[in-house]
C-alpha positions in Angstrom: -0.1 0.1 0.0 1.5 3.5 -0.9 -0.5 6.1 0.4 0.3 10.1 0.4 -1.5 11.6 3.5 -1.4 15.3 3.8 -2.5 16.7 7.1 -3.0 20.4 8.3 -1.4 20.1 12.0 0.3 22.7 14.9 2.7 21.7 16.9 2.0 18.8 19.3 -1.9 18.5 19.0 -1.8 15.9 15.9 1.8 14.6 16.8 0.4 11.1 17.9 -1.4 10.7 14.8 1.6 12.0 12.5 3.6 9.2 14.2 1.1 6.7 13.6 1.2 7.6 10.1 4.9 7.3 10.0 5.1 4.1 11.6 2.9 2.6 8.9 4.6 1.3 5.7 3.7 2.6 2.7 2.6 5.9 3.9 4.2 9.2 3.0 3.5 12.1 5.4 3.2 15.8 4.5 2.2 18.2 7.4 0.8 21.8 6.3 2.3 24.0 9.2 1.1 27.9 10.0 3.4 30.1 11.2 1.7 32.7 13.6 3.0 31.6 16.8 4.0 34.6 19.0 3.9 33.5 22.3 6.8 34.2 24.8 10.4 33.4 23.9 8.9 33.0 20.1 7.3 36.3 20.0 10.3 37.9 21.4 12.2 36.7 18.2 9.9 37.6 16.1 10.1 41.3 17.5 13.7 40.8 17.4 13.7 39.7 13.7 11.1 42.2 12.1 9.6 39.8 9.1 10.1 36.2 10.4 7.4 34.1 11.3 7.1 31.9 14.3 9.2 28.4 14.0 8.2 27.1 17.0 5.2 24.7 15.5 7.8 23.8 12.4 10.3 23.0 15.4 8.1 20.9 17.2 7.1 18.6 14.1 10.7 18.0 13.6 10.6 15.9 17.0 8.1 13.3 15.3 10.7 10.8 14.2 13.2 11.6 17.3 13.4 8.2 19.3 14.6 9.1 22.6 15.9 5.9 23.0 18.6 6.3 20.2 21.4 8.0 21.4 21.8 10.4 18.1 18.4 10.9 18.1 18.1 12.1 21.4 20.7 14.3 21.1 19.2 15.9 17.9 15.6 16.4 20.2 18.1 18.0 23.1 19.0 20.8 20.3 15.4 21.4 19.4 13.9 21.6 22.7 16.6 23.0 25.0 16.1 26.1 26.7 18.4 28.7 27.4 18.1 29.7 31.4 17.4 32.9 32.7 20.3 35.5 32.7 21.6 33.9 29.6 24.1 36.6 27.8 25.4 36.3 24.1 28.3 35.0 25.5 26.6 32.2 27.5 25.0 31.0 24.0 28.5 31.3 22.5 29.2 28.6 25.1 26.2 26.4 24.3 27.5 26.9 20.7 30.6 25.9 21.5 29.2 22.9 23.5 27.7 21.6 20.4 30.8 21.9 17.9 32.5 20.3 20.4 30.3 17.5 21.4 30.1 18.1 25.1 27.7 16.8 27.4 24.1 16.2 25.8 25.3 16.8 22.7 27.8 14.4 22.9 26.1 11.8 20.5 25.2 14.5 17.5 25.6 13.1 14.1 28.7 14.8 12.3 26.5 16.3 9.5 23.9 17.5 11.9 26.5 19.0 14.1 28.0 20.8 11.5 24.9 22.6 10.1 23.4 23.3 13.8 26.5 24.9 14.6 27.1 26.9 11.2 23.4 28.3 11.6 23.6 29.2 15.3 26.6 31.2 14.8 24.8 33.1 12.2 22.5 34.0 14.8 25.1 34.8 17.1 26.6 37.2 14.8 23.4 39.0 14.5 23.1 39.3 18.1 26.5 40.5 18.8 26.0 43.3 16.0 22.6 44.3 17.8 22.6 43.0 21.2 19.4 44.5 22.5 15.7 43.9 21.9 15.9 40.1 22.6 16.2 38.3 26.0 17.4 34.9 25.8 15.7 33.5 28.8 14.1 30.6 27.9 14.5 30.6 24.4 14.2 27.1 22.6 17.6 26.6 21.0 15.9 24.7 18.2 14.1 28.2 17.4 17.3 29.8 17.1 18.9 27.3 14.7 15.9 28.3 12.6 16.4 31.8 13.3 20.0 31.4 11.9 18.9 29.3 9.0 16.4 32.2 8.2 19.2 35.0 7.9 21.7 32.8 6.5 19.1 32.0 3.6 18.2 35.5 2.9 15.2 35.7 5.4 13.5 33.4 3.5 11.0 31.3 5.8 10.0 28.7 3.9 13.8 28.0 2.7 14.5 27.9 6.5 12.0 25.2 7.1 13.5 22.9 4.5 17.0 23.6 5.7 16.0 22.5 9.1 14.1 19.6 8.0 17.4 18.3 6.5 19.4 19.3 9.4 17.3 17.1 11.8 16.6 14.4 9.2 13.0 14.5 9.2 11.1 12.1 7.1 7.9 14.5 7.0 7.5 16.8 3.9 6.7 20.0 6.4 5.5 22.8 4.3 4.2 26.2 5.6 0.8 26.7 4.2 1.8 30.1 2.6 4.8 31.6 0.8 6.2 33.2 4.2 4.6 36.6 4.4 4.8 37.9 7.8 1.2 37.9 9.6 0.2 38.5 13.0 -3.1 36.7 14.6 -5.6 38.4 16.3 -9.3 37.6 17.4 -12.5 38.8 18.9 -14.6 36.7 21.4 -18.6 37.2 21.2 -18.5 39.3 24.2 -16.8 42.2 22.0 -13.4 41.4 23.9 -9.8 41.6 22.0 -7.5 38.7 21.6 -4.7 40.9 20.7 -2.3 37.9 19.5 -1.6 34.1 19.1 -0.6 34.1 22.5 -3.8 35.4 24.1 -5.7 33.1 22.0 -4.4 29.9 23.6 -4.2 31.1 27.0 -6.9 30.8 30.0 -9.9 32.8 28.9 -13.8 33.2 30.3 -16.7 31.6 28.8 -17.5 33.7 25.7 -16.6 31.7 22.3 -14.1 33.1 19.8 -16.0 34.7 16.7 -13.8 36.4 14.4 -9.8 35.3 13.5 -7.8 38.2 11.5 -4.3 38.0 10.3 -3.0 41.1 10.4 -0.2 43.2 8.5 1.2 44.1 12.2 1.3 43.6 15.2 -1.7 45.7 17.4 0.8 46.8 20.3 -0.6 49.8 22.0 -3.4 49.9 19.9 -5.1 46.9 21.5 -6.5 49.6 24.2 -8.1 52.2 21.6 -9.6 48.7 19.6 -11.0 47.4 22.9 -12.7 50.9 23.6 -14.5 50.4 20.4 -18.4 48.6 19.8 -17.6 45.2 18.5 -18.8 46.0 15.2 -16.4 49.0 14.8 -13.5 46.8 15.9 -14.4 44.0 13.4 -14.4 46.6 10.9 -11.3 48.4 11.8 -9.4 44.7 11.9 -11.0 43.6 8.3 -9.1 46.8 6.5 -6.1 45.8 8.4 -5.9 42.1 6.9 -2.6 40.8 5.5 -2.0 39.6 2.2 -0.8 36.3 2.2 -0.2 34.0 -0.9 -0.2 30.3 -0.9 2.9 28.3 -0.7 2.8 26.4 -4.2 4.2 22.9 -2.5 1.5 23.0 -0.1 -1.3 23.3 -2.5 0.5 20.4 -4.5 0.8 18.2 -1.3 -3.0 18.6 -0.9 -4.2 18.4 -4.3 -1.9 14.7 -4.8 -3.2 13.5 -1.4 -4.9 10.0 -1.4 -5.9 11.1 1.9 -6.4 14.8 3.5 -6.4 15.3 7.3 -7.7 18.3 9.3 -5.8 17.2 12.3 -6.4 18.2 16.5 -5.2 20.6 18.3 -5.8 24.4 18.9 -8.2 25.2 16.4 -7.8 29.1 16.5 -4.4 29.1 16.4 -2.8 26.1 14.8 -5.6 25.4 12.4 -8.2 27.9 11.5 -5.8 30.4 10.2 -4.3 27.9 7.8 -7.4 27.7 6.5 -7.8 31.3 5.3 -5.0 31.2 3.1 -6.2 31.4 -0.5 -6.1 28.8 -2.9 -6.4 26.1 0.2 -9.8 25.5 -0.4 -9.8 25.1 -3.7 -6.8 22.7 -3.4 -8.7 20.6 -1.1 -11.6 20.5 -3.6 -9.7 19.7 -6.3 -7.8 16.9 -4.7 -7.6 13.4 -5.6 -8.1 12.2 -1.9 -11.0 9.7 -1.6 -11.6 10.9 2.2 -11.1 14.3 3.7 -11.3 13.7 7.5 -12.0 16.2 10.3 -10.4 14.6 13.8 -12.0 15.6 16.8 -10.0 16.7 19.9 -10.1 14.4 22.5 -9.9 17.0 25.1 -10.6 20.6 25.1 -8.4 23.7 24.7 -8.9 27.2 26.1 -9.5 28.5 22.7 -12.7 26.2 22.4 -14.6 26.7 25.4 -18.5 26.8 24.8 -17.9 24.8 21.4 -19.4 21.3 20.6 -17.8 19.2 18.0 -19.9 19.7 15.3 -19.4 23.5 16.1 -15.9 22.8 15.4 -16.7 21.3 11.9 -18.7 24.0 11.0 -15.8 26.5 12.0 -13.2 24.7 9.5 -16.0 24.5 7.0 -16.9 28.1 7.3 -13.1 29.3 7.4 -12.9 27.5 4.1 -15.3 29.4 2.7 -17.7 26.4 2.3 -20.1 26.8 5.2 -22.5 24.1 3.9 -19.9 21.8 2.7 -21.2 21.5 -0.7 -18.0 21.3 -2.1 -17.6 18.3 0.2 -14.4 19.6 1.4 -15.2 17.3 4.5 -15.8 13.8 4.0 -15.7 12.3 7.0 -15.7 13.3 11.0 -13.5 10.8 12.9 -14.4 10.9 16.7 -13.7 8.9 20.0 -16.1 6.7 21.1 -17.0 8.1 24.3 -16.5 12.2 25.1 -14.7 12.9 28.4 -16.3 15.9 30.4 -13.9 17.9 29.2 -14.1 17.2 25.5 -15.9 18.6 22.5 -19.2 17.1 23.1 -20.7 15.0 20.4 -24.6 15.3 20.6 -26.5 11.9 20.5 -28.5 13.0 17.4 -25.5 13.5 15.6 -24.3 10.0 16.6 -27.5 8.6 16.2 -27.8 9.9 12.2 -23.9 9.1 11.8 -23.5 12.6 10.2 -23.1 16.3 10.0 -23.0 18.8 7.2 -23.0 16.3 4.8 -20.4 14.0 6.4 -20.2 10.7 7.6 -19.5 10.9 11.4 -17.5 7.8 12.6 -16.7 6.8 16.2 -13.6 4.5 17.2 -11.8 3.7 20.3 -9.1 6.8 19.8 -7.6 7.5 23.2 -4.0 6.9 23.9 -4.3 4.8 27.5 -1.3 6.2 29.0 -2.0 9.8 28.3 -5.8 10.2 27.9 -6.0 13.7 26.4 -4.1 12.4 23.5 -4.8 10.1 20.2 -3.3 6.8 20.1 -0.8 6.9 17.0 -1.4 3.4 15.8 -5.1 2.9 16.5 -5.9 6.6 15.2 -3.7 5.9 12.3 -5.3 2.9 11.5 -8.9 4.3 11.7 -8.0 7.3 9.0 -6.3 4.9 6.6 -9.5 2.3 7.0 -12.0 5.5 6.3 -9.8 6.1 3.0 -9.4 2.8 1.8 -13.3 2.1 2.1 -14.1 5.5 0.6 -11.7 4.5 -2.5 -13.4 1.3 -2.7 -16.7 3.2 -2.8 -15.3 5.4 -5.3 -14.0 2.9 -7.5 -17.4 0.9 -7.9 
């Protein structure tokens, strides 16, 4: 069996499913990710390098194949995940780079090619920091994000080229694709009560009961204008933000991966930061509509997230279709919905009527035992991959009749 799977993903929400796919013989996996993350140290890095998207979700996607039981792969994971302690200076960063260059401590088992590439890109970033030492606090910065930043600078500030370079450095078997051509944009949201979530960090943070109603990709971060906009009536705020939308263009390779997929998966995660913004990219809905995929499957979260409080599982399907510009699913952009057989108290609810009908918005609703027994909030890698591929195989067989 040779199956090309393309999954819309974020950082960790769909990681289990991705690992399950990678462990299935004959499956090739493409992940379509956006770069709007700007929380904490990632936001600080984006402010320090104006024009750069957030690398965090791409960095997390590079961990999928890194088995901690393998010393070389564990060392690669350490580079990606190592956090610089508080008070780290440029000299302290230089000392970490020297440890990598000489393969000392947790970096001792680094493969030679990766050691050279990581060292080279970190030194590019360190030279930038030496020339412009102000404006970035290195505390809690993920070392992997600085590798991305160095690659971004080395490659002429081409974010997508940096993603490709880092995928090669860390030996990723995944085709990792930014959904856009790399244009910088900043995520902002409005809630039903009119309150403003100024950036991606606000969107994923704990919040009140009012559901998110609008997402915007802006040319510039709100910054000090937040208070001014919050003082306006919600309708006025919506109009102002609508006029300031960023112009983004689709990554042709992402569109190609969608069109050429045998199975398209709308992965779980934090929808309003990791997933729905990707669907705002021009051309994505058309690519899904034209895809040869026999099945286009929405996977329901097993547990809730701060950004989906008050939303049921069918609500999340509806949000996906709305952001794809096909609210009635007339283009069959979602053919199936896959959810865990029983809902946990904090999971998006699946109404009994939906389960009885086995359908929502024209998509077939399927349940299976998907929960990871050792991590109740996560999908079981093998069982979920198996369920998705079974849906694809059944749909392909029905199409062939």
